[in-house]
C-alpha positions as CSV (number, residue, x, y, z in Angstrom):
1,M,-7.3,9.6,1.7
2,T,-8.0,13.3,1.9
3,R,-9.3,15.4,-0.9
4,K,-5.9,16.8,-1.4
5,T,-4.3,13.4,-2.0
6,R,-7.1,12.7,-4.4
7,R,-6.1,15.8,-6.4
8,D,-2.5,14.7,-6.3
9,S,-3.4,11.5,-8.3
10,K,-1.9,11.6,-11.8
11,L,-2.9,10.3,-15.2
12,F,-0.2,9.9,-17.7
13,T,1.1,7.8,-20.6
14,G,4.2,5.7,-20.1
15,T,6.3,8.1,-22.2
16,S,5.3,11.1,-20.1
17,L,7.1,9.8,-16.9
18,T,10.5,11.4,-17.5
19,R,13.6,10.8,-15.4
20,R,12.9,14.1,-13.7
21,S,9.3,13.2,-13.0
22,A,10.3,9.8,-11.6
23,L,12.7,11.5,-9.3
24,K,10.0,13.9,-8.2
25,V,7.8,10.9,-7.4
26,A,10.6,9.3,-5.5
27,L,10.9,12.4,-3.3
28,G,7.3,12.3,-2.3
29,G,4.0,14.0,-2.8
30,A,5.3,17.5,-1.9
31,A,7.6,17.4,-4.9
32,M,4.7,16.5,-7.2
33,T,3.6,20.1,-6.9
34,L,6.9,21.2,-8.4
35,A,7.0,19.0,-11.5
36,A,4.2,16.6,-12.3
37,P,3.9,14.2,-15.2
38,K,2.0,15.6,-18.2
39,V,-1.7,15.2,-17.7
40,I,-3.5,13.7,-20.7
41,A,-7.2,13.5,-21.2
42,S,-8.3,9.8,-21.3
43,G,-10.2,8.9,-24.5
44,N,-12.4,5.9,-25.0
45,D,-9.7,4.2,-27.0
46,K,-7.1,4.3,-24.3
47,I,-6.4,1.3,-21.9
48,L,-6.0,2.6,-18.4
49,I,-4.1,0.9,-15.6
50,G,-4.5,2.1,-12.0
51,V,-1.2,2.0,-10.0
52,P,-1.8,3.0,-6.4
53,S,1.5,4.3,-5.1
54,S,3.0,5.8,-1.9
55,L,3.9,9.3,-3.0
56,S,3.7,11.3,0.3
57,T,4.2,8.9,3.2
58,P,7.5,8.5,5.0
59,Y,7.6,4.8,4.1
60,G,6.9,2.7,1.0
61,V,8.1,5.3,-1.5
62,A,11.2,3.3,-2.5
63,D,9.2,0.1,-3.3
64,D,6.4,2.0,-5.1
65,T,8.8,4.1,-7.1
66,D,10.5,0.9,-8.2
67,H,7.1,-0.6,-9.1
68,L,6.0,2.6,-11.0
69,N,9.2,2.8,-12.9
70,G,9.0,-0.9,-14.0
71,T,5.4,-0.3,-15.0
72,T,6.4,2.7,-16.9
73,L,9.1,0.9,-18.8
74,A,6.7,-1.8,-19.9
75,V,4.1,0.7,-21.0
76,E,6.6,2.7,-23.0
77,E,7.8,-0.4,-24.8
78,I,4.3,-1.6,-25.6
79,N,3.1,1.9,-26.7
80,A,6.2,2.3,-28.9
81,A,5.4,-1.0,-30.6
82,G,1.8,0.0,-31.4
83,G,0.0,-0.5,-28.1
84,V,-2.4,-3.3,-27.3
85,L,-4.9,-4.0,-30.0
86,G,-3.9,-0.7,-31.5
87,R,-4.8,1.1,-28.3
88,E,-2.3,3.2,-26.1
89,I,-1.9,2.4,-22.4
90,E,-2.1,5.1,-19.8
91,L,-1.4,5.0,-16.1
92,F,-3.5,6.5,-13.3
93,V,-1.5,6.9,-10.1
94,P,-3.4,7.6,-6.9
95,D,-1.5,8.3,-3.6
96,V,-1.8,5.6,-0.9
97,D,-0.7,5.2,2.7
98,K,0.1,1.5,2.9
99,L,-0.5,1.3,6.7
100,N,-3.9,3.1,6.6
101,P,-6.9,0.8,5.8
102,E,-9.1,3.8,4.7
103,S,-6.3,5.1,2.4
104,C,-5.9,1.7,0.9
105,R,-9.6,1.5,0.3
106,A,-9.8,5.0,-1.1
107,A,-6.9,4.4,-3.5
108,I,-8.8,1.5,-5.1
109,A,-12.0,3.6,-5.1
110,A,-10.1,6.3,-7.0
111,C,-9.1,3.7,-9.6
112,I,-12.8,2.6,-10.0
113,D,-13.9,6.2,-10.4
114,K,-11.4,6.5,-13.3
115,K,-12.8,3.3,-14.8
116,V,-9.4,1.6,-15.1
117,H,-9.2,-1.6,-17.1
118,A,-6.8,-3.2,-14.5
119,I,-5.1,-2.4,-11.2
120,S,-1.4,-3.0,-10.6
121,N,-0.1,-2.5,-7.1
122,A,3.2,-3.4,-5.3
123,F,1.7,-4.0,-1.9
124,V,-0.3,-2.6,1.0
125,F,-0.4,-3.6,4.6
126,A,-4.2,-3.5,4.7
127,P,-4.9,-5.8,1.8
128,I,-8.4,-6.9,2.7
129,P,-10.0,-3.4,2.8
130,A,-8.5,-2.7,-0.7
131,M,-9.7,-6.1,-2.0
132,D,-13.2,-5.5,-0.5
133,E,-13.4,-2.1,-2.3
134,S,-12.3,-3.7,-5.6
135,V,-15.2,-6.3,-5.6
136,K,-17.6,-3.5,-6.5
137,Y,-15.8,-3.4,-9.9
138,K,-13.9,-6.6,-10.4
139,A,-11.3,-5.4,-12.9
140,P,-8.2,-7.6,-12.9
141,Y,-6.3,-6.7,-9.7
142,L,-2.7,-7.9,-9.8
143,Q,-0.3,-7.1,-6.9
144,G,2.7,-8.3,-5.0
145,N,1.2,-8.2,-1.5
146,T,3.2,-11.2,-0.3
147,Q,0.5,-11.8,2.4
148,R,-1.1,-15.1,3.1
149,S,-4.0,-13.4,5.0
150,A,-5.1,-11.9,1.7
151,T,-4.8,-15.2,-0.3
152,E,-6.6,-17.1,2.5
153,A,-9.4,-14.6,1.9
154,F,-9.5,-15.7,-1.7
155,K,-9.4,-19.3,-0.7
156,A,-12.4,-18.8,1.6
157,D,-14.4,-16.9,-1.0
158,P,-13.0,-17.5,-4.5
159,I,-16.0,-16.0,-6.2
160,K,-15.9,-12.8,-4.3
161,Y,-12.2,-12.3,-4.9
162,S,-11.9,-14.0,-8.3
163,H,-10.3,-11.0,-9.8
164,V,-7.5,-10.6,-7.2
165,F,-4.2,-12.2,-8.1
166,Q,-1.1,-12.3,-5.9
167,T,1.8,-12.4,-8.4
168,D,4.3,-13.7,-5.8
169,P,4.4,-16.4,-3.0
170,S,3.3,-15.3,0.4
171,E,5.5,-14.2,3.3
172,V,5.1,-17.5,5.2
173,N,7.7,-18.8,2.9
174,Y,10.3,-16.5,4.5
175,G,9.9,-18.3,7.8
176,W,9.5,-21.7,6.3
177,T,12.6,-21.5,4.1
178,Y,15.0,-19.8,6.5
179,P,16.3,-22.9,8.3
180,I,16.7,-24.7,5.0
181,W,18.9,-21.8,3.8
182,L,21.0,-21.9,7.0
183,K,21.7,-25.6,6.4
184,K,22.7,-24.9,2.8
185,M,25.0,-22.1,3.9
186,E,26.6,-24.5,6.4
187,D,27.0,-27.1,3.7
188,T,29.2,-24.7,1.7
189,G,31.8,-24.8,4.4
190,V,32.2,-21.1,4.3
191,W,30.0,-20.6,7.4
192,K,30.9,-22.8,10.3
193,P,28.1,-22.3,13.0
194,K,29.6,-21.6,16.4
195,N,26.3,-23.1,17.8
196,R,22.9,-24.2,16.6
197,K,21.0,-21.2,18.1
198,I,18.8,-18.8,16.1
199,H,17.9,-15.4,17.5
200,I,15.0,-13.6,15.8
201,V,14.4,-9.8,16.2
202,A,10.7,-9.2,15.1
203,E,8.8,-6.0,14.3
204,Q,5.1,-6.0,15.3
205,V,3.4,-5.4,11.9
206,G,1.3,-8.4,10.9
207,Y,3.6,-9.2,7.9
208,C,6.6,-9.6,10.2
209,Q,4.6,-11.5,12.8
210,T,3.4,-14.0,10.2
211,I,7.0,-14.6,9.2
212,L,7.9,-15.2,12.8
213,K,5.1,-17.6,13.2
214,A,6.2,-19.5,10.1
215,A,9.8,-19.7,11.4
216,R,8.5,-21.1,14.7
217,E,6.8,-23.8,12.6
218,A,9.9,-24.6,10.5
219,I,12.8,-24.4,12.9
220,P,11.8,-27.4,15.0
221,K,11.9,-29.5,11.8
222,S,15.6,-28.5,11.4
223,D,18.7,-29.2,13.4
224,F,18.7,-25.6,14.6
225,E,16.9,-24.2,17.7
226,L,15.1,-20.9,18.3
227,A,16.9,-19.6,21.3
228,E,15.4,-16.1,21.6
229,V,12.8,-13.7,20.1
230,T,13.3,-9.9,20.7
231,D,10.5,-7.6,19.9
232,I,11.0,-4.2,18.2
233,Q,8.5,-1.5,17.2
234,Y,8.7,0.8,14.1
235,P,10.3,3.3,14.1
236,V,13.5,2.0,15.8
237,N,15.3,5.1,17.0
238,D,18.1,3.2,18.8
239,W,19.5,-0.2,17.8
240,G,21.9,-0.2,20.7
241,P,19.7,-2.2,23.2
242,V,18.9,-4.7,20.4
243,I,22.5,-5.3,19.6
244,Q,23.4,-5.7,23.2
245,K,20.7,-8.4,23.4
246,L,22.1,-10.1,20.3
247,K,25.5,-10.2,22.0
248,E,24.1,-11.7,25.2
249,V,22.3,-14.5,23.3
250,D,25.3,-15.0,21.0
251,A,23.4,-17.1,18.5
252,G,25.2,-18.6,15.5
253,A,22.3,-17.3,13.2
254,I,20.5,-14.0,13.5
255,M,17.3,-12.9,11.7
256,I,16.2,-9.3,11.8
257,D,12.5,-9.6,10.8
258,H,11.8,-6.0,9.8
259,W,10.8,-4.2,6.6
260,V,12.2,-0.7,6.5
261,A,15.4,-0.2,4.4
262,A,16.6,3.0,6.1
263,E,16.3,1.4,9.6
264,Y,18.2,-1.7,8.3
265,A,21.0,0.6,7.1
266,A,21.2,2.2,10.6
267,F,21.3,-1.3,12.2
268,C,24.2,-2.3,9.9
269,K,26.2,0.8,10.9
270,E,25.7,0.1,14.6
271,F,26.3,-3.6,14.3
272,I,29.7,-3.5,12.6
273,N,31.0,-1.3,15.3
274,D,30.1,-3.9,18.0
275,P,29.3,-7.1,16.1
276,V,28.3,-10.6,17.2
277,E,31.4,-12.3,16.0
278,G,30.9,-15.4,13.8
279,S,27.1,-14.9,13.4
280,L,25.4,-15.3,10.0
281,V,23.1,-12.2,9.9
282,Y,20.0,-12.2,7.7
283,L,17.9,-9.1,7.2
284,Q,14.3,-9.8,6.1
285,Y,13.6,-8.3,2.6
286,G,14.2,-4.5,3.3
287,P,17.7,-4.4,1.8
288,S,16.1,-4.9,-1.6
289,Q,15.2,-1.2,-1.6
290,P,17.8,1.1,-3.2
291,E,18.1,3.3,-0.1
292,F,19.6,0.4,1.9
293,L,23.0,0.6,0.0
294,A,22.7,4.3,-0.5
295,L,22.3,5.0,3.3
296,G,24.4,2.0,4.6
297,G,27.3,2.3,2.4
298,S,30.3,0.0,3.2
299,A,28.6,-1.0,6.5
300,T,26.2,-3.2,4.5
301,E,29.0,-5.5,3.3
302,G,28.5,-9.2,4.1
303,F,24.9,-9.0,5.3
304,C,22.4,-11.4,3.7
305,W,18.7,-11.0,2.8
306,S,16.1,-12.6,0.6
307,T,13.0,-12.0,-1.4
308,V,10.3,-14.3,-2.7
309,L,9.8,-11.8,-5.6
310,G,12.9,-10.6,-7.5
311,V,14.5,-10.1,-10.8
312,Y,16.5,-13.2,-11.7
313,G,20.2,-13.1,-12.7
314,D,19.6,-15.2,-15.8
315,K,19.7,-13.8,-19.4
316,I,16.1,-12.5,-19.2
317,G,16.7,-10.9,-15.9
318,Q,20.1,-9.3,-16.9
319,E,18.6,-7.9,-20.1
320,F,15.8,-6.3,-18.1
321,R,18.3,-4.9,-15.6
322,E,20.3,-3.3,-18.5
323,K,17.3,-1.6,-20.1
324,Y,15.9,-0.5,-16.7
325,V,19.2,1.3,-15.8
326,K,19.4,2.8,-19.3
327,R,15.9,4.2,-18.8
328,F,16.5,5.2,-15.2
329,P,20.2,6.0,-15.0
330,K,19.8,7.4,-11.5
331,F,19.8,3.8,-10.3
332,E,23.1,2.7,-11.9
333,G,24.9,0.4,-9.5
334,N,21.9,0.4,-7.1
335,M,18.9,-0.9,-8.8
336,G,15.9,-2.2,-6.9
337,L,15.6,-5.9,-7.7
338,V,12.0,-6.6,-6.6
339,Y,9.2,-4.3,-7.6
340,T,11.0,-3.0,-10.7
341,G,10.5,-6.4,-12.2
342,N,7.1,-7.0,-10.7
343,G,5.7,-3.8,-12.1
344,Y,7.1,-4.7,-15.5
345,D,5.9,-8.3,-15.5
346,I,2.3,-7.3,-14.5
347,V,1.9,-5.0,-17.5
348,Q,3.3,-7.7,-19.8
349,Y,0.9,-10.2,-18.3
350,L,-2.1,-7.9,-18.8
351,K,-1.0,-7.2,-22.4
352,R,-1.1,-10.9,-23.2
353,A,-4.5,-11.3,-21.6
354,W,-6.0,-8.4,-23.5
355,E,-4.6,-9.7,-26.7
356,A,-5.9,-13.1,-26.1
357,T,-9.5,-12.0,-25.2
358,K,-9.4,-9.1,-27.6
359,N,-11.5,-7.1,-25.2
360,P,-9.9,-5.2,-22.2
361,E,-13.4,-4.3,-21.1
362,D,-14.4,-7.9,-20.4
363,F,-13.0,-8.2,-16.9
364,A,-14.3,-11.7,-16.3
365,A,-12.7,-13.0,-19.5
366,N,-9.4,-11.4,-18.8
367,C,-9.3,-12.8,-15.2
368,K,-10.2,-16.2,-16.5
369,W,-7.3,-16.1,-19.0
370,I,-4.8,-14.9,-16.4
371,R,-5.9,-17.7,-14.0
372,E,-5.5,-20.4,-16.6
373,N,-2.4,-19.1,-18.4
374,P,0.9,-18.9,-16.4
375,Y,3.4,-16.2,-17.5
376,R,7.2,-16.4,-17.1
377,G,8.5,-12.9,-16.5
378,V,11.8,-11.4,-15.4
379,C,10.9,-12.4,-11.8
380,G,10.1,-16.0,-12.7
381,L,6.8,-17.9,-13.3
382,M,3.5,-16.5,-12.2
383,D,1.1,-19.5,-12.0
384,M,-1.8,-18.5,-9.8
385,N,-4.2,-21.3,-10.8
386,N,-4.3,-22.8,-7.2
387,E,-6.3,-22.6,-4.0
388,Y,-4.6,-19.4,-2.9
389,Q,-4.4,-17.7,-6.4
390,E,-0.8,-16.8,-5.6
391,A,2.4,-17.7,-7.4
392,L,4.0,-21.1,-6.4
393,H,7.1,-20.9,-4.3
394,F,10.6,-22.4,-5.1
395,P,12.4,-24.2,-3.6
396,D,9.9,-26.6,-2.1
397,N,10.1,-26.1,1.7
398,G,7.4,-28.8,2.4
399,F,4.6,-26.5,3.5
400,G,2.4,-26.5,0.5
401,N,1.8,-24.3,-2.6
402,Q,5.3,-25.1,-3.7
403,A,7.1,-25.9,-6.9
404,A,9.6,-28.7,-7.2
405,E,11.4,-27.1,-10.1
406,L,12.5,-23.5,-10.6
407,E,10.7,-23.0,-13.9
408,K,7.4,-24.3,-12.4
409,G,7.3,-21.6,-9.8
410,M,8.9,-18.3,-8.5
411,G,12.3,-18.6,-7.0
412,Q,13.0,-17.1,-3.5
413,L,16.3,-15.3,-4.0
414,F,18.8,-15.3,-1.2
415,V,21.3,-12.4,-1.6
416,Q,24.5,-11.2,0.0
417,V,26.0,-7.7,-0.3
418,Q,29.4,-8.3,-1.9
419,D,31.7,-5.5,-2.9
420,G,28.9,-3.0,-2.5
421,A,26.5,-4.8,-4.7
422,H,23.7,-7.4,-4.3
423,K,24.6,-10.9,-5.5
424,I,22.2,-13.9,-5.5
425,I,23.9,-16.7,-3.6
426,W,21.1,-19.3,-3.4
427,P,19.2,-21.3,-4.7
428,D,22.0,-22.7,-6.9
429,E,19.7,-22.5,-10.0
430,T,19.6,-18.7,-9.7
431,A,23.0,-18.0,-8.1
432,E,25.3,-15.3,-9.4
433,S,27.9,-15.9,-6.6
434,K,28.6,-17.9,-3.5
435,L,28.5,-17.0,0.2
436,R,31.5,-15.1,1.4
437,P,32.8,-14.7,4.9
438,S,31.3,-11.6,6.5
439,P,33.7,-8.9,7.8
440,W,32.8,-9.6,11.5
441,W,33.5,-13.3,11.3
């Protein structure tokens, strides 16, 4: 992180992030010089949460804007109701480049310099440097990194990383659960596989490679077979050769193991012009970002995706969606369903910890309370009292750290774009709709 990006970090109360300010954040760090949130001096009576966010990089802004907006909504609600223990919450937002280890470390260092009471972060792709920086301070560090490499670090040294909590299941569950989902979709009778082949297109970042490795472990246990793996490298400037390879293999099931929403939108536009007929196409996670539907438009119809962290479609989830869109009307009809809820849930979780311990400055006591007290938020249950200190996964895919019942873990949501909107289609316990035939079938 450069000195300039340090200066671009902002300190504000929840009520100071207006719709206009949120839009400026979404547009990136350059826009922050045009209209920044109101800067407020931090008094000793304030409770400060550090929220490292991508403000100036070409990637990560959508997820981090969702996370910051959800965080802001929770802060506004809590402050309007009198705060926590009579104290107002403020947010400190340092810029971070998710792919740069030094930037990840510097963002956490900036939070420590500000003497925050807790850190809330969507995710970074260099989690260990960020975690290592945080051990100098040990304020509660809650994030949605979705990376087993980070939670394995906790498992190896639970004392060192006692304060780091992954509020969602790890990415290994994407690979482990994928063939189970395929069988469930076949069981509906809507998708009739033309063959038992799976073709995976995998990006090279460690997150995507871990998903590929997990899929390789799970697929042999199913009645599908991994027929082909095609490598891609971000940025993908031309999907044509990839689609040609998909047509050559002609697998009944296709997984695009990537993470960038804008590139997924480009893939959809090219694919529908020359599709692999009859194939069930699954796009790993990225469609959760609002820009996927905005950029892909009608070309996204029928594609499926999933997230191990998402706002449920139940009463609690629907109420959250309604108030989120009311607060941020820009996202009417195209609300992010992942880090919006995670940002909101983390603040609500911290509030309960602080009220229970009655001392936000006692980091150890608050971490102990969080570890021992699960919290059911709009994205499901966060129970991190296990060997990985990460949320348990539902449905049980047989690979460990699983929940046998939805309300004892966090549900992985499988979604299909239907009539221009995201609809949860599985697991049945969370479903809003059922699988529909895709236009290219």
